[in-house]
N, CA, C, O and the ligand as a Tripos MOL2 file, in Angstrom:
@<TRIPOS>MOLECULE
protein
  305   303    77     0     0
PROTEIN
NO_CHARGES

@<TRIPOS>ATOM
      1 N         195.4860   97.7680   76.7690 N.3       1 MET1
      2 CA        195.2630   96.4270   77.2980 C.3       1 MET1
      3 C         195.0370   96.5320   78.8570 C.2       1 MET1
      4 O         195.9670   96.9300   79.5590 O.2       1 MET1
      5 N         193.9270   96.2130   79.3700 N.am      2 PHE2
      6 CA        193.6750   96.2660   80.8270 C.3       2 PHE2
      7 C         194.4270   95.1700   81.5170 C.2       2 PHE2
      8 O         194.6370   94.1010   80.9440 O.2       2 PHE2
      9 N         194.8300   95.4100   82.7180 N.am      3 ASN3
     10 CA        195.5080   94.4310   83.5500 C.3       3 ASN3
     11 C         194.9060   94.4190   84.9400 C.2       3 ASN3
     12 O         195.3960   95.1280   85.8190 O.2       3 ASN3
     13 N         193.8800   93.6530   85.1630 N.am      4 LEU4
     14 CA        193.2630   93.6580   86.4700 C.3       4 LEU4
     15 C         193.8290   92.6780   87.4030 C.2       4 LEU4
     16 O         193.3380   92.5440   88.5240 O.2       4 LEU4
     17 N         194.7480   92.0440   87.0420 N.am      5 SER5
     18 CA        195.3150   90.9750   87.9470 C.3       5 SER5
     19 C         196.7040   91.2930   88.3880 C.2       5 SER5
     20 O         197.3340   90.4200   88.9840 O.2       5 SER5
     21 N         197.2320   92.4300   88.1590 N.am      6 HIS6
     22 CA        198.5560   92.8220   88.6980 C.3       6 HIS6
     23 C         198.5320   92.7420   90.2000 C.2       6 HIS6
     24 O         197.6480   93.3070   90.8430 O.2       6 HIS6
     25 N         199.5000   92.0410   90.7700 N.am      7 PRO7
     26 CA        199.5270   91.8590   92.2800 C.3       7 PRO7
     27 C         199.3820   93.1960   93.0680 C.2       7 PRO7
     28 O         198.7030   93.2750   94.0910 O.2       7 PRO7
     29 N         200.0710   94.2530   92.5180 N.am      8 LYS8
     30 CA        200.0810   95.4630   93.3000 C.3       8 LYS8
     31 C         198.6090   96.1050   93.1640 C.2       8 LYS8
     32 O         198.1710   96.8290   94.0580 O.2       8 LYS8
     33 N         197.9330   95.8360   92.1110 N.am      9 LEU9
     34 CA        196.6570   96.3340   91.9420 C.3       9 LEU9
     35 C         195.6290   95.6450   92.8870 C.2       9 LEU9
     36 O         194.7640   96.2790   93.4920 O.2       9 LEU9
     37 N         195.7840   94.3720   92.9600 N.am     10 VAL10
     38 CA        195.0330   93.5700   93.8520 C.3      10 VAL10
     39 C         195.2290   93.9870   95.3360 C.2      10 VAL10
     40 O         194.2710   94.1200   96.0980 O.2      10 VAL10
     41 N         196.4920   94.1810   95.6980 N.am     11 THR11
     42 CA        196.8250   94.6410   97.0000 C.3      11 THR11
     43 C         196.1470   96.0860   97.2860 C.2      11 THR11
     44 O         195.6320   96.3270   98.3770 O.2      11 THR11
     45 N         196.1790   96.9450   96.3250 N.am     12 LEU12
     46 CA        195.7190   98.2800   96.4460 C.3      12 LEU12
     47 C         194.2480   98.2300   96.6640 C.2      12 LEU12
     48 O         193.7320   98.8630   97.5850 O.2      12 LEU12
     49 N         193.5280   97.4610   95.8010 N.am     13 ALA13
     50 CA        192.1040   97.3110   95.9090 C.3      13 ALA13
     51 C         191.6250   96.7530   97.3310 C.2      13 ALA13
     52 O         190.6410   97.1960   97.9220 O.2      13 ALA13
     53 N         192.4180   95.7600   97.7880 N.am     14 GLU14
     54 CA        192.1040   95.1510   99.0800 C.3      14 GLU14
     55 C         192.3320   96.0740  100.2220 C.2      14 GLU14
     56 O         191.5890   96.0710  101.2040 O.2      14 GLU14
     57 N         193.4410   96.9300  100.0880 N.am     15 THR15
     58 CA        193.7740   97.8730  101.1240 C.3      15 THR15
     59 C         192.5880   98.9720  101.2210 C.2      15 THR15
     60 O         192.2400   99.4660  102.2930 O.2      15 THR15
     61 N         192.0540   99.2710  100.0590 N.am     16 GLU16
     62 CA        190.8830  100.2720  100.0340 C.3      16 GLU16
     63 C         189.5920   99.6310  100.4180 C.2      16 GLU16
     64 O         188.5700  100.3150  100.4870 O.2      16 GLU16
     65 N         189.5860   98.2740  100.6860 N.am     17 GLY17
     66 CA        188.3560   97.6360  101.1150 C.3      17 GLY17
     67 C         187.4690   96.9670  100.0290 C.2      17 GLY17
     68 O         186.2960   96.6440  100.2210 O.2      17 GLY17
     69 N         188.1120   96.8030   98.9320 N.am     18 TYR18
     70 CA        187.4250   96.1880   97.7470 C.3      18 TYR18
     71 C         187.8170   94.7420   97.5790 C.2      18 TYR18
     72 O         189.0040   94.4160   97.5580 O.2      18 TYR18
     73 N         186.8550   93.8880   97.4620 N.am     19 ALA19
     74 CA        187.1970   92.4030   97.1920 C.3      19 ALA19
     75 C         187.4490   92.2000   95.7170 C.2      19 ALA19
     76 O         188.0840   91.2230   95.3210 O.2      19 ALA19
     77 N         186.9540   93.1210   94.8910 N.am     20 GLU20
     78 CA        187.1950   92.9180   93.4400 C.3      20 GLU20
     79 C         187.7890   94.2380   92.7870 C.2      20 GLU20
     80 O         187.2680   95.3450   92.9260 O.2      20 GLU20
     81 N         188.8840   94.0000   92.0960 N.am     21 VAL21
     82 CA        189.5430   95.1140   91.4290 C.3      21 VAL21
     83 C         188.5980   95.9460   90.5020 C.2      21 VAL21
     84 O         188.6730   97.1700   90.3970 O.2      21 VAL21
     85 N         187.7470   95.1950   89.8760 N.am     22 ALA22
     86 CA        186.8770   95.8510   88.9200 C.3      22 ALA22
     87 C         185.9440   96.8850   89.7350 C.2      22 ALA22
     88 O         185.6860   97.9780   89.2310 O.2      22 ALA22
     89 N         185.4650   96.5380   90.9450 N.am     23 ASP23
     90 CA        184.7010   97.4300   91.7160 C.3      23 ASP23
     91 C         185.4730   98.7400   92.0880 C.2      23 ASP23
     92 O         184.9950   99.8700   91.9930 O.2      23 ASP23
     93 N         186.6520   98.4510   92.4970 N.am     24 PHE24
     94 CA        187.5560   99.5090   92.7810 C.3      24 PHE24
     95 C         187.7700  100.4900   91.7400 C.2      24 PHE24
     96 O         187.6920  101.6930   91.9880 O.2      24 PHE24
     97 N         188.0600  100.0010   90.4850 N.am     25 LEU25
     98 CA        188.1980  100.8350   89.3020 C.3      25 LEU25
     99 C         186.9990  101.5480   88.9730 C.2      25 LEU25
    100 O         187.0560  102.7280   88.6270 O.2      25 LEU25
    101 N         185.8890  100.9030   89.0560 N.am     26 GLU26
    102 CA        184.5660  101.5320   88.7050 C.3      26 GLU26
    103 C         184.3160  102.7530   89.5620 C.2      26 GLU26
    104 O         183.8350  103.7850   89.0940 O.2      26 GLU26
    105 N         184.6750  102.6000   90.8980 N.am     27 ASP27
    106 CA        184.4700  103.7140   91.8450 C.3      27 ASP27
    107 C         185.3660  104.9480   91.5730 C.2      27 ASP27
    108 O         184.9520  106.0950   91.7420 O.2      27 ASP27
    109 N         186.5740  104.6620   91.1570 N.am     28 TYR28
    110 CA        187.6110  105.6590   91.0130 C.3      28 TYR28
    111 C         187.9290  106.2320   89.6240 C.2      28 TYR28
    112 O         188.6200  107.2390   89.4720 O.2      28 TYR28
    113 N         187.3730  105.5130   88.6010 N.am     29 ALA29
    114 CA        187.6570  105.7940   87.2230 C.3      29 ALA29
    115 C         187.5880  107.2510   86.7410 C.2      29 ALA29
    116 O         188.3010  107.7170   85.8530 O.2      29 ALA29
    117 N         186.6290  107.9280   87.4420 N.am     30 LEU30
    118 CA        186.4350  109.3620   87.0060 C.3      30 LEU30
    119 C         186.8280  110.3740   88.0730 C.2      30 LEU30
    120 O         186.5530  111.5680   87.9540 O.2      30 LEU30
    121 N         187.4680  109.8750   89.1040 N.am     31 ASP31
    122 CA        187.8260  110.8870   90.1790 C.3      31 ASP31
    123 C         189.0700  111.6120   89.8840 C.2      31 ASP31
    124 O         189.8370  111.1400   89.0450 O.2      31 ASP31
    125 N         189.3620  112.7760   90.5230 N.am     32 SER32
    126 CA        190.4850  113.5720   90.2830 C.3      32 SER32
    127 C         191.6170  113.1510   91.2750 C.2      32 SER32
    128 O         192.7800  113.4530   91.0080 O.2      32 SER32
    129 N         191.3240  112.4950   92.3560 N.am     33 ILE33
    130 CA        192.3300  111.9040   93.2400 C.3      33 ILE33
    131 C         191.9520  110.5050   93.4480 C.2      33 ILE33
    132 O         190.8070  110.2270   93.8040 O.2      33 ILE33
    133 N         192.9080  109.5430   93.2340 N.am     34 VAL34
    134 CA        192.7250  108.2050   93.3370 C.3      34 VAL34
    135 C         193.7650  107.4890   94.2070 C.2      34 VAL34
    136 O         194.8460  108.0370   94.4250 O.2      34 VAL34
    137 N         193.4690  106.2620   94.7210 N.am     35 PRO35
    138 CA        194.4900  105.5660   95.4930 C.3      35 PRO35
    139 C         195.6720  105.1080   94.5520 C.2      35 PRO35
    140 O         195.4990  104.6330   93.4300 O.2      35 PRO35
    141 N         196.8570  105.3060   95.1390 N.am     36 ALA36
    142 CA        198.0390  104.8510   94.3680 C.3      36 ALA36
    143 C         198.8590  103.9400   95.3330 C.2      36 ALA36
    144 O         198.6780  103.9990   96.5500 O.2      36 ALA36
    145 N         199.7620  103.0980   94.7640 N.am     37 ILE37
    146 CA        200.4590  102.1810   95.5870 C.3      37 ILE37
    147 C         201.9970  102.2750   95.0460 C.2      37 ILE37
    148 O         202.3360  102.6150   93.9120 O.2      37 ILE37
    149 N         202.7970  101.9150   96.0650 N.am     38 CYS38
    150 CA        204.2930  101.8640   95.6930 C.3      38 CYS38
    151 C         204.5520  100.5700   94.9680 C.2      38 CYS38
    152 O         204.1370   99.4980   95.4080 O.2      38 CYS38
    153 N         205.2440  100.6790   93.8530 N.am     39 MET39
    154 CA        205.5850   99.5400   93.0390 C.3      39 MET39
    155 C         206.8280   98.7720   93.5060 C.2      39 MET39
    156 O         207.1150   97.6730   93.0330 O.2      39 MET39
    157 N         207.5590   99.3870   94.4520 N.am     40 ALA40
    158 CA        208.8260   98.6860   94.8220 C.3      40 ALA40
    159 C         208.5870   97.3990   95.4800 C.2      40 ALA40
    160 O         207.6020   97.2250   96.1970 O.2      40 ALA40
    161 N         209.4990   96.4570   95.2450 N.am     41 PRO41
    162 CA        209.3180   95.1520   95.9980 C.3      41 PRO41
    163 C         209.3570   95.3640   97.4360 C.2      41 PRO41
    164 O         210.0520   96.2950   97.8430 O.2      41 PRO41
    165 N         208.7060   94.6290   98.2850 N.am     42 ASN42
    166 CA        208.7550   94.7640   99.7310 C.3      42 ASN42
    167 C         208.1510   96.0450  100.3370 C.2      42 ASN42
    168 O         208.3160   96.3210  101.5260 O.2      42 ASN42
    169 N         207.4400   96.8260   99.4830 N.am     43 CYS43
    170 CA        206.8150   98.0440   99.8870 C.3      43 CYS43
    171 C         205.4750   98.1460   99.2980 C.2      43 CYS43
    172 O         205.3130   98.1140   98.0780 O.2      43 CYS43
    173 N         204.5060   98.2680  100.1360 N.am     44 ASP44
    174 CA        203.1430   98.3290   99.6720 C.3      44 ASP44
    175 C         202.3700   99.6020  100.1500 C.2      44 ASP44
    176 O         201.1630   99.5920  100.3900 O.2      44 ASP44
    177 N         203.2010  100.7320  100.2690 N.am     45 HIS45
    178 CA        202.6970  101.9560  100.8150 C.3      45 HIS45
    179 C         201.6170  102.4240   99.8580 C.2      45 HIS45
    180 O         201.7690  102.3170   98.6420 O.2      45 HIS45
    181 N         200.4740  102.9690  100.4290 N.am     46 THR46
    182 CA        199.4730  103.5500   99.5590 C.3      46 THR46
    183 C         199.2510  105.0110   99.9890 C.2      46 THR46
    184 O         199.4960  105.4200  101.1240 O.2      46 THR46
    185 N         198.7590  105.7730   98.9680 N.am     47 ALA47
    186 CA        198.4220  107.1950   99.1610 C.3      47 ALA47
    187 C         197.5140  107.6120   98.0650 C.2      47 ALA47
    188 O         197.4160  106.9200   97.0520 O.2      47 ALA47
    189 N         196.8220  108.7500   98.2250 N.am     48 ASP48
    190 CA        195.8830  109.2390   97.3140 C.3      48 ASP48
    191 C         196.6410  110.2930   96.4660 C.2      48 ASP48
    192 O         197.1760  111.2780   96.9760 O.2      48 ASP48
    193 N         196.6510  110.0140   95.0940 N.am     49 LEU49
    194 CA        197.4960  110.8230   94.1340 C.3      49 LEU49
    195 C         196.6720  111.1420   92.8740 C.2      49 LEU49
    196 O         195.5070  110.7560   92.7840 O.2      49 LEU49
    197 N         197.2510  111.8170   91.9460 N.am     50 GLU50
    198 CA        196.5240  112.1780   90.7120 C.3      50 GLU50
    199 C         196.3220  110.8850   89.8890 C.2      50 GLU50
    200 O         197.1650  109.9880   89.9350 O.2      50 GLU50
    201 N         195.2730  110.7960   89.1820 N.am     51 PRO51
    202 CA        194.9230  109.5150   88.3910 C.3      51 PRO51
    203 C         196.0610  109.1040   87.4500 C.2      51 PRO51
    204 O         196.2520  107.9090   87.2250 O.2      51 PRO51
    205 N         196.8450  110.0840   86.8770 N.am     52 ASP52
    206 CA        197.8540  109.7370   85.8730 C.3      52 ASP52
    207 C         199.2800  109.6140   86.4590 C.2      52 ASP52
    208 O         200.2750  109.5770   85.7350 O.2      52 ASP52
    209 N         199.3260  109.5500   87.8330 N.am     53 GLN53
    210 CA        200.6360  109.5010   88.5240 C.3      53 GLN53
    211 C         201.3180  108.1130   88.1580 C.2      53 GLN53
    212 O         200.7770  107.0180   88.3130 O.2      53 GLN53
    213 N         202.5420  108.3220   87.6670 N.am     54 ARG54
    214 CA        203.4700  107.1300   87.3440 C.3      54 ARG54
    215 C         204.6430  107.0320   88.1980 C.2      54 ARG54
    216 O         205.1700  105.9350   88.3830 O.2      54 ARG54
    217 N         205.1010  108.1140   88.7420 N.am     55 ALA55
    218 CA        206.3780  108.0520   89.4920 C.3      55 ALA55
    219 C         206.2940  109.0080   90.6430 C.2      55 ALA55
    220 O         207.1030  109.9280   90.7610 O.2      55 ALA55
    221 N         205.3170  108.7950   91.4940 N.am     56 GLY56
    222 CA        205.1730  109.6460   92.7050 C.3      56 GLY56
    223 C         206.1640  109.1640   93.7730 C.2      56 GLY56
    224 O         206.5890  108.0110   93.8410 O.2      56 GLY56
    225 N         206.4890  110.1770   94.6050 N.am     57 PHE57
    226 CA        207.4630  109.8830   95.6800 C.3      57 PHE57
    227 C         206.7420  108.9950   96.8170 C.2      57 PHE57
    228 O         205.6360  109.2940   97.2670 O.2      57 PHE57
    229 N         207.4340  107.9490   97.2050 N.am     58 CYS58
    230 CA        206.9530  107.0720   98.1620 C.3      58 CYS58
    231 C         207.4420  107.5700   99.5890 C.2      58 CYS58
    232 O         208.6530  107.6620   99.7930 O.2      58 CYS58
    233 N         206.5750  107.8740  100.5270 N.am     59 GLU59
    234 CA        206.9310  108.3280  101.7440 C.3      59 GLU59
    235 C         207.4520  107.2750  102.6760 C.2      59 GLU59
    236 O         208.0340  107.5960  103.7120 O.2      59 GLU59
    237 N         207.2540  106.0150  102.3310 N.am     60 ALA60
    238 CA        207.6400  104.8830  103.0950 C.3      60 ALA60
    239 C         209.0650  104.5080  102.7090 C.2      60 ALA60
    240 O         209.9090  104.3610  103.5930 O.2      60 ALA60
    241 N         209.3650  104.3480  101.4240 N.am     61 CYS61
    242 CA        210.7060  103.7900  101.0350 C.3      61 CYS61
    243 C         211.5370  104.8540  100.3310 C.2      61 CYS61
    244 O         212.6870  104.5870   99.9820 O.2      61 CYS61
    245 N         211.0080  106.0300  100.1130 N.am     62 GLY62
    246 CA        211.8310  107.1440   99.5050 C.3      62 GLY62
    247 C         212.0030  107.0890   98.0180 C.2      62 GLY62
    248 O         212.7290  107.9060   97.4520 O.2      62 GLY62
    249 N         211.4010  106.2100   97.4080 N.am     63 ARG63
    250 CA        211.6870  106.0280   95.9370 C.3      63 ARG63
    251 C         210.5110  106.5760   95.1030 C.2      63 ARG63
    252 O         209.3620  106.6000   95.5440 O.2      63 ARG63
    253 N         210.8470  107.0010   93.9100 N.am     64 PRO64
    254 CA        209.7340  107.6210   92.9950 C.3      64 PRO64
    255 C         208.9510  106.4850   92.3830 C.2      64 PRO64
    256 O         208.9350  106.3690   91.1580 O.2      64 PRO64
    257 N         208.3160  105.6610   93.1420 N.am     65 THR65
    258 CA        207.7470  104.4730   92.6390 C.3      65 THR65
    259 C         206.1980  104.3620   92.8990 C.2      65 THR65
    260 O         205.6220  103.2760   92.8300 O.2      65 THR65
    261 N         205.5750  105.5010   93.1920 N.am     66 MET66
    262 CA        204.0850  105.4560   93.4230 C.3      66 MET66
    263 C         203.3660  105.4960   92.1400 C.2      66 MET66
    264 O         203.6050  106.4210   91.3640 O.2      66 MET66
    265 N         202.5070  104.5810   91.8390 N.am     67 LYS67
    266 CA        201.6160  104.5680   90.6000 C.3      67 LYS67
    267 C         200.2040  104.5230   91.0400 C.2      67 LYS67
    268 O         199.8500  103.8240   91.9890 O.2      67 LYS67
    269 N         199.3820  105.2790   90.3420 N.am     68 SER68
    270 CA        197.9500  105.2350   90.6100 C.3      68 SER68
    271 C         197.3070  103.9440   90.1340 C.2      68 SER68
    272 O         197.7530  103.3520   89.1510 O.2      68 SER68
    273 N         196.3050  103.5210   90.7950 N.am     69 GLY69
    274 CA        195.6750  102.2790   90.4610 C.3      69 GLY69
    275 C         195.1670  102.2370   89.0860 C.2      69 GLY69
    276 O         195.1620  101.1710   88.4700 O.2      69 GLY69
    277 N         194.6900  103.4520   88.5070 N.am     70 LEU70
    278 CA        194.2200  103.5160   87.1180 C.3      70 LEU70
    279 C         195.3780  103.2660   86.0580 C.2      70 LEU70
    280 O         195.1740  102.7020   84.9830 O.2      70 LEU70
    281 N         196.6020  103.7370   86.4680 N.am     71 VAL71
    282 CA        197.7590  103.5640   85.5970 C.3      71 VAL71
    283 C         198.1280  102.0730   85.6030 C.2      71 VAL71
    284 O         198.3940  101.5000   84.5470 O.2      71 VAL71
    285 N         198.1450  101.4280   86.8160 N.am     72 ILE72
    286 CA        198.5220  100.0480   86.9390 C.3      72 ILE72
    287 C         197.5310   99.1100   86.0660 C.2      72 ILE72
    288 O         197.8910   98.1570   85.3760 O.2      72 ILE72
    289 N         196.1840   99.5890   86.2450 N.am     73 ALA73
    290 CA        195.2430   98.7420   85.4600 C.3      73 ALA73
    291 C         195.2640   98.9830   83.9070 C.2      73 ALA73
    292 O         194.6190   98.2570   83.1490 O.2      73 ALA73
    293 N         196.0080  100.0010   83.4790 N.am     74 GLY74
    294 CA        196.0570  100.2960   82.0960 C.3      74 GLY74
    295 C         194.8860  101.1250   81.5850 C.2      74 GLY74
    296 O         194.6270  101.1740   80.3830 O.2      74 GLY74
    297 N         194.1560  101.8000   82.5380 N.am     75 LEU75
    298 CA        193.0440  102.6100   82.1550 C.3      75 LEU75
    299 C         193.4780  103.9940   81.6390 C.2      75 LEU75
    300 O         192.7430  104.6970   80.9450 O.2      75 LEU75
    301 N         194.6770  104.3280   82.0100 N.am     76 ILE76
    302 CA        195.3260  105.6320   81.5870 C.3      76 ILE76
    303 C         196.5740  105.4090   80.9240 C.2      76 ILE76
    304 O         197.2350  106.3640   80.5140 O.2      76 ILE76
    305 ZN        207.6230  102.5180   98.8060 Zn       77 ZN77
@<TRIPOS>BOND
     1     1     2 1
     2     2     3 1
     3     3     4 2
     4     3     5 am
     5     5     6 1
     6     6     7 1
     7     7     8 2
     8     7     9 am
     9     9    10 1
    10    10    11 1
    11    11    12 2
    12    11    13 am
    13    13    14 1
    14    14    15 1
    15    15    16 2
    16    15    17 am
    17    17    18 1
    18    18    19 1
    19    19    20 2
    20    19    21 am
    21    21    22 1
    22    22    23 1
    23    23    24 2
    24    23    25 am
    25    25    26 1
    26    26    27 1
    27    27    28 2
    28    27    29 am
    29    29    30 1
    30    30    31 1
    31    31    32 2
    32    31    33 am
    33    33    34 1
    34    34    35 1
    35    35    36 2
    36    35    37 am
    37    37    38 1
    38    38    39 1
    39    39    40 2
    40    39    41 am
    41    41    42 1
    42    42    43 1
    43    43    44 2
    44    43    45 am
    45    45    46 1
    46    46    47 1
    47    47    48 2
    48    47    49 am
    49    49    50 1
    50    50    51 1
    51    51    52 2
    52    51    53 am
    53    53    54 1
    54    54    55 1
    55    55    56 2
    56    55    57 am
    57    57    58 1
    58    58    59 1
    59    59    60 2
    60    59    61 am
    61    61    62 1
    62    62    63 1
    63    63    64 2
    64    63    65 am
    65    65    66 1
    66    66    67 1
    67    67    68 2
    68    67    69 am
    69    69    70 1
    70    70    71 1
    71    71    72 2
    72    71    73 am
    73    73    74 1
    74    74    75 1
    75    75    76 2
    76    75    77 am
    77    77    78 1
    78    78    79 1
    79    79    80 2
    80    79    81 am
    81    81    82 1
    82    82    83 1
    83    83    84 2
    84    83    85 am
    85    85    86 1
    86    86    87 1
    87    87    88 2
    88    87    89 am
    89    89    90 1
    90    90    91 1
    91    91    92 2
    92    91    93 am
    93    93    94 1
    94    94    95 1
    95    95    96 2
    96    95    97 am
    97    97    98 1
    98    98    99 1
    99    99   100 2
   100    99   101 am
   101   101   102 1
   102   102   103 1
   103   103   104 2
   104   103   105 am
   105   105   106 1
   106   106   107 1
   107   107   108 2
   108   107   109 am
   109   109   110 1
   110   110   111 1
   111   111   112 2
   112   111   113 am
   113   113   114 1
   114   114   115 1
   115   115   116 2
   116   115   117 am
   117   117   118 1
   118   118   119 1
   119   119   120 2
   120   119   121 am
   121   121   122 1
   122   122   123 1
   123   123   124 2
   124   123   125 am
   125   125   126 1
   126   126   127 1
   127   127   128 2
   128   127   129 am
   129   129   130 1
   130   130   131 1
   131   131   132 2
   132   131   133 am
   133   133   134 1
   134   134   135 1
   135   135   136 2
   136   135   137 am
   137   137   138 1
   138   138   139 1
   139   139   140 2
   140   139   141 am
   141   141   142 1
   142   142   143 1
   143   143   144 2
   144   143   145 am
   145   145   146 1
   146   146   147 1
   147   147   148 2
   148   147   149 am
   149   149   150 1
   150   150   151 1
   151   151   152 2
   152   151   153 am
   153   153   154 1
   154   154   155 1
   155   155   156 2
   156   155   157 am
   157   157   158 1
   158   158   159 1
   159   159   160 2
   160   159   161 am
   161   161   162 1
   162   162   163 1
   163   163   164 2
   164   163   165 am
   165   165   166 1
   166   166   167 1
   167   167   168 2
   168   167   169 am
   169   169   170 1
   170   170   171 1
   171   171   172 2
   172   171   173 am
   173   173   174 1
   174   174   175 1
   175   175   176 2
   176   175   177 am
   177   177   178 1
   178   178   179 1
   179   179   180 2
   180   179   181 am
   181   181   182 1
   182   182   183 1
   183   183   184 2
   184   183   185 am
   185   185   186 1
   186   186   187 1
   187   187   188 2
   188   187   189 am
   189   189   190 1
   190   190   191 1
   191   191   192 2
   192   191   193 am
   193   193   194 1
   194   194   195 1
   195   195   196 2
   196   195   197 am
   197   197   198 1
   198   198   199 1
   199   199   200 2
   200   199   201 am
   201   201   202 1
   202   202   203 1
   203   203   204 2
   204   203   205 am
   205   205   206 1
   206   206   207 1
   207   207   208 2
   208   207   209 am
   209   209   210 1
   210   210   211 1
   211   211   212 2
   212   211   213 am
   213   213   214 1
   214   214   215 1
   215   215   216 2
   216   215   217 am
   217   217   218 1
   218   218   219 1
   219   219   220 2
   220   219   221 am
   221   221   222 1
   222   222   223 1
   223   223   224 2
   224   223   225 am
   225   225   226 1
   226   226   227 1
   227   227   228 2
   228   227   229 am
   229   229   230 1
   230   230   231 1
   231   231   232 2
   232   231   233 am
   233   233   234 1
   234   234   235 1
   235   235   236 2
   236   235   237 am
   237   237   238 1
   238   238   239 1
   239   239   240 2
   240   239   241 am
   241   241   242 1
   242   242   243 1
   243   243   244 2
   244   243   245 am
   245   245   246 1
   246   246   247 1
   247   247   248 2
   248   247   249 am
   249   249   250 1
   250   250   251 1
   251   251   252 2
   252   251   253 am
   253   253   254 1
   254   254   255 1
   255   255   256 2
   256   255   257 am
   257   257   258 1
   258   258   259 1
   259   259   260 2
   260   259   261 am
   261   261   262 1
   262   262   263 1
   263   263   264 2
   264   263   265 am
   265   265   266 1
   266   266   267 1
   267   267   268 2
   268   267   269 am
   269   269   270 1
   270   270   271 1
   271   271   272 2
   272   271   273 am
   273   273   274 1
   274   274   275 1
   275   275   276 2
   276   275   277 am
   277   277   278 1
   278   278   279 1
   279   279   280 2
   280   279   281 am
   281   281   282 1
   282   282   283 1
   283   283   284 2
   284   283   285 am
   285   285   286 1
   286   286   287 1
   287   287   288 2
   288   287   289 am
   289   289   290 1
   290   290   291 1
   291   291   292 2
   292   291   293 am
   293   293   294 1
   294   294   295 1
   295   295   296 2
   296   295   297 am
   297   297   298 1
   298   298   299 1
   299   299   300 2
   300   299   301 am
   301   301   302 1
   302   302   303 1
   303   303   304 2
@<TRIPOS>SUBSTRUCTURE
     1 MET1         2 RESIDUE 1 A MET
     2 PHE2         6 RESIDUE 1 A PHE
     3 ASN3        10 RESIDUE 1 A ASN
     4 LEU4        14 RESIDUE 1 A LEU
     5 SER5        18 RESIDUE 1 A SER
     6 HIS6        22 RESIDUE 1 A HIS
     7 PRO7        26 RESIDUE 1 A PRO
     8 LYS8        30 RESIDUE 1 A LYS
     9 LEU9        34 RESIDUE 1 A LEU
    10 VAL10       38 RESIDUE 1 A VAL
    11 THR11       42 RESIDUE 1 A THR
    12 LEU12       46 RESIDUE 1 A LEU
    13 ALA13       50 RESIDUE 1 A ALA
    14 GLU14       54 RESIDUE 1 A GLU
    15 THR15       58 RESIDUE 1 A THR
    16 GLU16       62 RESIDUE 1 A GLU
    17 GLY17       66 RESIDUE 1 A GLY
    18 TYR18       70 RESIDUE 1 A TYR
    19 ALA19       74 RESIDUE 1 A ALA
    20 GLU20       78 RESIDUE 1 A GLU
    21 VAL21       82 RESIDUE 1 A VAL
    22 ALA22       86 RESIDUE 1 A ALA
    23 ASP23       90 RESIDUE 1 A ASP
    24 PHE24       94 RESIDUE 1 A PHE
    25 LEU25       98 RESIDUE 1 A LEU
    26 GLU26      102 RESIDUE 1 A GLU
    27 ASP27      106 RESIDUE 1 A ASP
    28 TYR28      110 RESIDUE 1 A TYR
    29 ALA29      114 RESIDUE 1 A ALA
    30 LEU30      118 RESIDUE 1 A LEU
    31 ASP31      122 RESIDUE 1 A ASP
    32 SER32      126 RESIDUE 1 A SER
    33 ILE33      130 RESIDUE 1 A ILE
    34 VAL34      134 RESIDUE 1 A VAL
    35 PRO35      138 RESIDUE 1 A PRO
    36 ALA36      142 RESIDUE 1 A ALA
    37 ILE37      146 RESIDUE 1 A ILE
    38 CYS38      150 RESIDUE 1 A CYS
    39 MET39      154 RESIDUE 1 A MET
    40 ALA40      158 RESIDUE 1 A ALA
    41 PRO41      162 RESIDUE 1 A PRO
    42 ASN42      166 RESIDUE 1 A ASN
    43 CYS43      170 RESIDUE 1 A CYS
    44 ASP44      174 RESIDUE 1 A ASP
    45 HIS45      178 RESIDUE 1 A HIS
    46 THR46      182 RESIDUE 1 A THR
    47 ALA47      186 RESIDUE 1 A ALA
    48 ASP48      190 RESIDUE 1 A ASP
    49 LEU49      194 RESIDUE 1 A LEU
    50 GLU50      198 RESIDUE 1 A GLU
    51 PRO51      202 RESIDUE 1 A PRO
    52 ASP52      206 RESIDUE 1 A ASP
    53 GLN53      210 RESIDUE 1 A GLN
    54 ARG54      214 RESIDUE 1 A ARG
    55 ALA55      218 RESIDUE 1 A ALA
    56 GLY56      222 RESIDUE 1 A GLY
    57 PHE57      226 RESIDUE 1 A PHE
    58 CYS58      230 RESIDUE 1 A CYS
    59 GLU59      234 RESIDUE 1 A GLU
    60 ALA60      238 RESIDUE 1 A ALA
    61 CYS61      242 RESIDUE 1 A CYS
    62 GLY62      246 RESIDUE 1 A GLY
    63 ARG63      250 RESIDUE 1 A ARG
    64 PRO64      254 RESIDUE 1 A PRO
    65 THR65      258 RESIDUE 1 A THR
    66 MET66      262 RESIDUE 1 A MET
    67 LYS67      266 RESIDUE 1 A LYS
    68 SER68      270 RESIDUE 1 A SER
    69 GLY69      274 RESIDUE 1 A GLY
    70 LEU70      278 RESIDUE 1 A LEU
    71 VAL71      282 RESIDUE 1 A VAL
    72 ILE72      286 RESIDUE 1 A ILE
    73 ALA73      290 RESIDUE 1 A ALA
    74 GLY74      294 RESIDUE 1 A GLY
    75 LEU75      298 RESIDUE 1 A LEU
    76 ILE76      302 RESIDUE 1 A ILE
    77 ZN77       305 GROUP 0 **** ****
């Protein structure tokens, strides 16, 4: 089930300069490194990580809460 309206996904796409989440996903769907965002409340740190990353270390808040945009969207 795709989820293109997740608030973190929208924030991530906007941070990367995309007005539409769908355009963001289209550009990164097949890449080996993709933008990821911290899922913790009050933290919107972004970094480029592996496409299937679900628990990456956040350098901003120190928690293992970094998720790739493709995972958040349900593409992976
Ligand atoms: Zn964080």
